[in-house]
C-alpha positions in Angstrom: 18.8 70.9 99.4 19.1 73.7 97.4 22.0 75.5 95.3 23.1 78.9 96.2 25.7 80.4 92.7 27.4 83.7 93.9 28.6 86.4 91.8 31.7 84.7 91.3 29.8 81.4 89.9 31.0 79.5 92.9 28.2 76.9 93.6 27.2 75.5 97.1 25.1 73.5 98.7 22.6 74.2 101.2 19.7 74.0 104.0 16.4 75.9 104.8 17.1 76.2 108.5 13.9 77.9 109.0 11.0 80.1 107.3 8.6 82.6 108.2 6.0 83.4 105.3 4.4 86.0 107.7 7.7 88.8 107.0 9.3 87.0 104.1 12.1 85.7 105.4 13.9 82.9 105.7 17.8 81.2 106.8 19.6 79.0 104.0 23.0 77.1 105.6 25.9 76.7 103.7 27.0 72.9 104.0 30.3 73.5 102.4 32.7 77.0 103.5 35.2 76.2 102.8 37.3 78.5 100.3 34.9 80.9 100.1 35.2 84.9 100.9 31.8 86.0 102.3 32.2 89.9 102.9 29.1 90.7 105.0 27.5 94.5 105.1 26.7 95.9 108.9 23.1 96.1 109.8 21.6 99.4 110.5 19.0 101.0 112.3 15.3 100.6 110.1 14.1 102.1 113.2 16.4 105.1 112.6 15.1 105.7 109.1 13.5 109.2 107.4 11.6 110.2 104.7 14.1 111.8 102.1 17.1 110.0 102.5 19.0 108.1 100.6 18.3 104.2 99.7 20.0 101.8 97.7 19.1 98.7 96.7 21.1 95.3 94.8 19.3 93.2 93.1 19.1 90.7 90.0 16.1 92.5 88.7 15.1 90.7 85.7 18.1 88.6 85.8 20.8 91.1 85.5 23.1 89.8 88.3 24.2 92.9 90.7 22.6 95.9 89.8 22.4 98.6 92.0 19.8 101.5 92.2 19.2 104.6 94.3 16.0 106.7 95.2 14.8 107.9 98.5 13.0 106.8 101.7 9.1 107.7 100.4 7.4 106.7 103.3 7.8 104.6 106.8 5.8 102.5 108.7 3.6 101.3 106.3 1.6 98.0 106.4 1.2 95.5 103.8 -0.1 91.8 103.5 2.7 89.6 103.3 2.7 87.8 100.0 2.7 84.3 101.6 0.5 84.9 104.2 -2.7 86.1 105.3 -1.0 88.5 107.7 0.3 91.8 107.6 3.9 92.8 107.4 4.0 96.4 109.8 6.6 99.3 109.5 7.3 98.4 106.1 10.0 100.7 104.8 8.9 102.6 100.7 10.6 103.2 98.5 11.5 105.0 95.1 14.4 103.4 94.4 14.1 101.1 91.2 12.8 97.6 92.4 11.7 95.3 90.1 10.9 91.1 89.9 14.8 89.9 90.9 15.2 92.5 93.5 13.3 90.5 96.5 15.4 88.9 99.1 18.4 91.6 98.2 19.4 94.7 100.7 18.2 98.3 100.7 20.5 100.0 102.3 21.6 104.0 103.9 24.2 106.1 102.6 27.1 104.7 104.8 26.0 101.1 103.7 24.1 100.0 106.3 21.4 97.7 105.2 18.2 99.3 106.4 15.5 96.0 105.0 15.2 93.4 103.0 13.4 94.4 99.5 10.2 92.0 98.9 7.3 93.6 97.0 6.4 96.4 94.2 3.2 98.4 93.8 2.8 97.9 90.2 -0.3 97.2 87.3 1.6 97.1 85.0 4.4 94.4 87.2 7.7 96.7 86.3 8.7 99.7 88.9 6.4 102.4 89.2 8.1 103.9 92.2 7.0 102.1 95.0 8.2 99.5 96.1 8.9 97.7 99.7 11.1 96.0 102.1 11.1 94.1 105.6 12.6 96.3 107.9 15.5 95.2 109.0 14.9 95.3 113.0 11.9 92.8 112.1 14.8 90.4 110.7 17.0 90.8 113.7 14.3 89.8 115.7 13.0 86.9 113.3 16.2 85.6 112.7 17.7 84.6 115.6 14.7 82.5 116.1 14.5 81.3 112.3 18.1 80.1 113.3 17.4 78.4 116.4 13.8 76.7 116.3 13.1 76.4 112.7 10.1 79.3 112.8 9.0 82.4 114.9 5.3 83.0 116.8 3.7 85.7 117.0 1.1 86.7 119.1 -2.6 86.6 118.0 -5.3 88.4 119.1 -7.9 86.9 116.9 -10.3 89.8 115.3 -10.2 91.2 111.7 -10.8 95.4 112.4 -10.7 98.4 110.3 -9.1 101.8 111.3 -12.4 103.6 112.6 -13.6 106.7 109.9 -15.4 109.5 111.6 -18.6 108.8 109.7 -18.4 105.2 111.1 -17.9 106.8 114.3 -20.7 109.6 113.5 -23.4 106.3 112.9 -22.7 104.8 116.0 -23.4 108.2 117.7 -19.9 108.9 119.0 -17.6 111.8 118.1 -16.7 112.4 114.6 -13.0 112.9 115.7 -13.2 109.2 117.9 -10.1 107.5 116.5 -9.3 103.6 117.3 -9.7 99.8 115.7 -13.2 99.1 114.9 -13.2 95.3 115.8 -15.7 93.7 113.0 -15.5 89.9 113.3 -14.0 87.9 116.6 -12.9 84.5 115.9 -14.7 82.3 117.7 -12.8 80.4 120.2 -10.2 83.0 120.2 -7.9 85.4 123.0 -10.4 88.1 121.8 -13.4 85.7 122.3 -12.5 84.2 125.4 -12.4 87.7 126.8 -15.5 89.1 125.9 -14.6 90.9 122.9 -17.4 92.0 120.7 -17.7 92.2 116.7 -20.0 94.7 114.4 -23.4 93.3 114.4 -24.3 95.7 112.1 -24.6 97.7 108.6 -25.3 100.2 106.7 -25.3 101.0 103.1 -23.9 104.8 102.6 -23.5 106.3 99.3 -23.2 102.8 98.2 -20.6 101.8 100.8 -21.7 98.8 102.9 -20.3 100.1 106.2 -20.1 97.6 109.0 -21.3 99.3 112.4 -21.3 98.3 116.6 -18.8 96.7 118.2 -16.1 97.2 120.3 -13.6 100.3 119.2 -9.5 99.4 120.9 -8.4 102.5 121.6 -5.2 101.3 123.6 -3.4 98.2 124.2 -0.9 97.9 127.2 -1.2 101.9 127.6 0.0 103.0 124.3 -2.8 104.3 122.6 -4.1 102.9 119.1 -5.1 106.0 116.0 -5.7 102.9 113.4 -5.4 98.9 113.0 -1.9 99.8 111.9 -1.3 100.8 114.6 -2.7 97.8 116.5 -1.2 95.1 114.9 2.5 97.2 115.0 2.2 96.8 118.2 1.0 93.4 118.7 4.5 92.0 116.4 6.9 94.4 117.5 5.9 93.6 121.7 4.1 90.8 122.1 4.4 87.4 121.8 2.1 84.1 122.4 0.9 83.7 126.3 1.4 87.2 127.1 -0.9 89.3 128.6 -2.3 92.7 127.2 -4.5 94.9 128.1 -7.1 96.6 126.0 -8.7 100.0 126.2 -12.1 99.8 124.5 -15.3 101.6 123.4 -18.3 99.8 123.8 -21.1 100.5 121.8 -22.9 103.0 124.2 -20.5 104.5 124.5 -18.8 103.5 127.5 -14.8 102.6 128.4 -13.7 99.8 129.7 -10.6 97.6 129.8 -10.2 94.2 128.9 -7.6 91.9 129.9 -6.8 89.1 127.3 -4.2 86.5 127.1 -2.6 85.9 123.3 -1.9 83.0 121.7 0.0 82.2 118.5 -1.2 82.9 114.8 -2.6 80.0 113.6 -1.2 77.9 110.5 -3.1 78.2 107.0 
């Protein structure tokens, strides 16, 4: 069991109901709540958050308990790699509210005191705040946490590719218009959903100005009718709108420039 220490020094034992490394979230259940007063903050809607809004972070940076810092929402829709998983977290909120080691797990609030995110990471070369912090959107927590409570884990849909956003110079090298946008499939995981559906990965590379550019392979330009302009678009759609065993329809550009629609049956993400 774990020990939870409240701000007034009260201690209670707790058990872990579930964890989700892919979203950097976990749920604890207190074994004894008798005599505890546990106020809660209302949950907001991270989908309505806009850059420039006030942001307030609460946490214990460097062990300094119940520290409040403020700033603005710097950007929304970022995709970052989870610190505990090989997969990425989409739709992440970026803020310049000072966040430091010890803030992780604390709430990110809007000006009305509504929780819009869970502080998770900073981008820093020194290890201290440099004005770039990230929070898992509360809408992700709303989706994941009920399943952690019920099942102890959350199952994500898995396409089974590695890819990158198609760059104009790569599109040109593939004899496509420079303004072609989409996700270039670099590798297809053997025996995964994409492999079973017949998606093709890059089959060659070319050295251009010191960069080894992967060429060939399918370019995903839409999923279930939703346009895909970048790899982040594809990741966000899969996380927000699909579950294992769902069938999705991909619109792809083949290496010869032709367009095809391919139906794929999604699987669950493999365990590490």
